[in-house]
C-alpha positions as CSV (number, residue, x, y, z in Angstrom):
1,M,0.0,0.0,0.0
2,S,2.8,2.4,0.9
3,A,4.6,1.6,-2.4
4,F,1.4,2.4,-4.3
5,L,0.9,5.6,-2.4
6,G,4.5,6.6,-3.2
7,I,3.9,6.0,-6.9
8,S,0.7,8.1,-6.7
9,V,2.5,11.0,-5.1
10,W,5.3,10.8,-7.7
11,V,2.9,10.8,-10.6
12,T,0.9,13.7,-9.1
13,L,4.0,15.8,-8.6
14,A,5.8,15.0,-11.9
15,T,2.8,14.7,-14.3
16,V,-0.5,15.9,-13.0
17,V,0.5,19.2,-11.4
18,P,2.7,20.4,-14.3
19,G,0.0,19.3,-16.7
20,L,-2.6,21.5,-14.9
21,V,-0.1,24.4,-15.0
22,T,0.2,23.8,-18.8
23,M,-3.5,23.9,-19.3
24,A,-3.9,27.1,-17.3
25,V,-1.0,28.8,-19.1
26,L,-2.3,27.8,-22.5
27,Y,-5.8,28.9,-21.7
28,W,-4.7,32.4,-20.8
29,S,-2.4,32.5,-23.9
30,L,-5.5,32.5,-26.0
31,V,-7.6,34.7,-23.7
32,V,-5.1,37.6,-23.8
33,I,-5.1,37.5,-27.6
34,N,-8.7,36.8,-28.4
35,A,-11.1,35.5,-25.8
36,E,-13.6,34.4,-28.6
37,W,-11.1,31.7,-29.6
38,I,-12.0,29.8,-26.5
39,V,-15.6,29.7,-27.5
40,I,-14.7,28.6,-31.0
41,L,-12.4,25.8,-29.8
42,R,-15.0,24.6,-27.3
43,Q,-17.8,24.4,-29.9
44,P,-16.8,20.9,-31.3
45,L,-16.7,19.6,-27.8
46,V,-20.0,21.0,-26.5
47,D,-21.6,17.5,-26.4
48,A,-18.4,15.6,-25.6
49,S,-18.5,13.2,-22.7
50,D,-16.5,13.5,-19.5
51,W,-14.2,10.8,-20.9
52,I,-13.2,13.1,-23.9
53,W,-12.4,16.0,-21.6
54,A,-10.5,13.7,-19.3
55,G,-8.6,12.3,-22.3
56,I,-7.6,15.8,-23.4
57,G,-6.4,16.7,-20.0
58,I,-4.4,13.5,-19.6
59,S,-2.9,14.0,-23.0
60,I,-1.7,17.5,-22.1
61,M,-0.3,16.1,-18.8
62,V,1.6,13.3,-20.6
63,L,2.9,15.6,-23.3
64,T,4.1,18.1,-20.6
65,Q,6.0,15.3,-19.0
66,S,7.4,14.0,-22.3
67,F,8.8,17.4,-23.2
68,G,10.0,17.7,-19.6
69,I,12.0,14.5,-20.1
70,L,13.6,16.0,-23.3
71,L,14.3,19.3,-21.5
72,E,15.8,17.4,-18.5
73,G,18.2,15.6,-20.9
74,L,19.2,18.9,-22.5
75,L,19.8,20.6,-19.2
76,I,21.9,17.7,-18.0
77,N,23.9,17.2,-21.2
78,K,24.6,20.9,-21.6
79,R,25.5,21.2,-17.9
80,W,23.1,24.2,-17.5
81,L,22.0,23.2,-14.0
82,G,25.2,24.4,-12.3
83,P,28.9,23.5,-12.1
84,E,30.1,19.9,-12.4
85,N,32.0,20.1,-9.1
86,R,30.8,22.2,-6.1
87,E,32.6,22.6,-2.8
88,I,30.2,22.2,0.1
89,E,30.9,23.3,3.6
90,I,29.3,21.3,6.4
91,A,29.2,22.6,10.0
92,K,31.2,20.6,12.4
93,G,29.2,17.9,14.2
94,I,26.5,17.4,11.5
95,D,28.2,14.7,9.4
96,P,28.3,11.4,11.3
97,H,31.7,10.7,9.7
98,G,33.2,14.0,10.8
99,E,33.6,15.6,7.4
100,T,33.3,19.4,7.2
101,Q,34.0,19.8,3.5
102,I,33.0,17.7,0.5
103,I,33.3,18.0,-3.2
104,L,29.8,17.5,-4.6
105,K,29.5,16.1,-8.2
106,P,25.7,16.4,-8.9
107,Y,25.9,15.3,-12.5
108,F,27.9,12.2,-11.5
109,E,25.4,11.4,-8.7
110,Y,22.6,11.9,-11.2
111,Q,23.9,9.1,-13.4
112,G,23.2,6.6,-10.7
113,L,19.8,8.0,-9.9
114,Y,17.5,5.2,-11.1
115,I,19.9,2.4,-10.0
116,L,20.0,3.8,-6.5
117,L,16.2,4.2,-6.4
118,S,15.7,0.6,-7.6
119,E,18.1,-0.8,-4.9
120,L,16.6,1.1,-2.0
121,R,15.2,-1.1,0.7
122,E,12.0,-0.4,2.5
123,D,13.9,0.6,5.7
124,E,16.0,3.2,3.7
125,D,14.7,6.7,3.2
126,T,11.8,6.0,5.5
127,Q,11.0,9.7,5.7
128,G,11.1,10.1,1.9
129,H,13.7,12.9,1.9
130,L,15.4,11.5,-1.1
131,K,12.3,10.8,-3.1
132,R,10.8,14.2,-2.2
133,S,13.9,16.0,-3.4
134,L,13.7,14.1,-6.7
135,A,10.0,14.8,-7.1
136,Q,10.5,18.5,-6.4
137,F,13.2,18.7,-9.1
138,F,11.1,17.0,-11.7
139,L,8.1,19.1,-10.8
140,T,10.1,22.3,-11.3
141,N,11.7,21.0,-14.5
142,N,8.3,20.0,-16.0
143,T,6.7,23.4,-15.1
144,L,9.5,25.0,-17.2
145,V,7.8,23.3,-20.2
146,S,4.5,24.8,-19.2
147,F,5.8,28.4,-19.2
148,L,7.8,27.8,-22.5
149,A,4.6,26.4,-24.1
150,G,2.6,29.4,-22.9
151,I,5.2,31.9,-24.4
152,L,5.3,29.9,-27.7
153,L,1.5,29.7,-28.0
154,T,1.1,33.4,-27.2
155,L,3.6,34.4,-30.0
156,I,1.8,32.1,-32.5
157,A,-1.6,33.4,-31.6
158,L,-0.4,37.0,-31.9
159,A,1.1,36.3,-35.3
160,V,-2.3,34.8,-36.4
161,F,-4.4,37.6,-34.9
162,P,-2.1,40.7,-34.9
163,S,-3.4,43.9,-33.3
164,W,-2.0,46.8,-31.3
165,E,-4.3,46.1,-28.3
166,A,-3.5,42.3,-28.4
167,S,0.2,43.1,-28.7
168,L,0.1,45.0,-25.4
169,R,-1.7,42.3,-23.6
170,A,0.5,39.6,-25.1
171,G,3.7,41.6,-24.2
172,F,2.6,41.9,-20.6
173,Y,1.6,38.2,-20.4
174,I,4.9,37.0,-22.0
175,L,6.8,39.2,-19.5
176,V,5.0,37.6,-16.6
177,L,5.7,34.1,-18.0
178,L,9.4,35.0,-18.5
179,I,9.6,36.0,-14.9
180,F,8.0,32.7,-13.9
181,L,10.3,30.9,-16.2
182,L,13.5,32.5,-14.8
183,V,12.4,32.0,-11.2
184,S,11.5,28.3,-11.9
185,F,14.9,27.8,-13.7
186,K,16.7,29.2,-10.7
187,V,14.7,26.9,-8.4
188,A,15.5,24.0,-10.8
189,R,19.2,24.7,-10.3
190,I,18.8,24.8,-6.5
191,R,16.7,21.6,-6.5
192,F,19.3,19.9,-8.7
193,E,22.0,20.6,-6.2
194,V,19.8,19.5,-3.3
195,M,19.0,16.3,-5.2
196,G,22.8,15.8,-5.7
197,K,23.4,16.1,-2.0
198,A,20.6,13.6,-1.2
199,L,22.0,11.1,-3.8
200,W,25.5,11.6,-2.5
201,A,24.4,11.0,1.1
202,A,22.3,8.0,0.2
203,R,25.0,6.4,-1.9
204,R,27.8,7.0,0.7
205,R,25.6,5.5,3.5
206,R,25.0,2.4,1.4
207,L,28.7,2.1,0.6
208,N,29.7,2.4,4.3
209,E,27.0,-0.1,5.3
210,W,28.1,-2.8,2.8
211,S,31.8,-2.1,2.7
212,D,32.5,-5.2,4.9
213,G,30.4,-7.4,2.7
214,N,27.7,-7.8,5.4
215,P,24.3,-6.4,5.6
216,P,24.0,-3.1,7.7
217,D,23.6,-3.4,11.4
218,K,20.0,-2.6,12.3
219,N,20.8,-1.8,15.9
């Protein structure tokens, strides 16, 4: 049951929430240009069943995640989420092994992400700190797709329906989305570093526990 709940939370944060953001952003992209387009687009779906509406919503959610995966790969491959090596200071007394300074390699830690997740036992990460940091990163990454989609649709709609009044509204809306995009990108960089720390800590703990070839002591 707990495993199923964990999957549900993961899907919600990585797929459902960013998908809802995408729908909201795209909706207002059309409204700021020409609100009548919403009525025109809804017309073929007036008599559509709830399943059709649900299918449209799920499709947007899945597409948001799909483009998010592509964006994630681009950000990782281009090293746009921060430096490859980062010196981290740890206050004395916090680390159980007595370290006060580490060299964090978040891209290196990221390479073993899914291997580490698949090998975690039920008694490891019982509070969900590692999985939560991962979900927060993917949530932020996928919402970047939402804001990019909103900016792109606004520009396309403005090109199809050009007007001075619409240009002013579109310019303001794009500015707002750009601010959201920059803030979210900054947060994504922060969350990537946090994720790297969590992966480093989890991996080091497992290495220390199994270094003697025996299962970890549960006492």
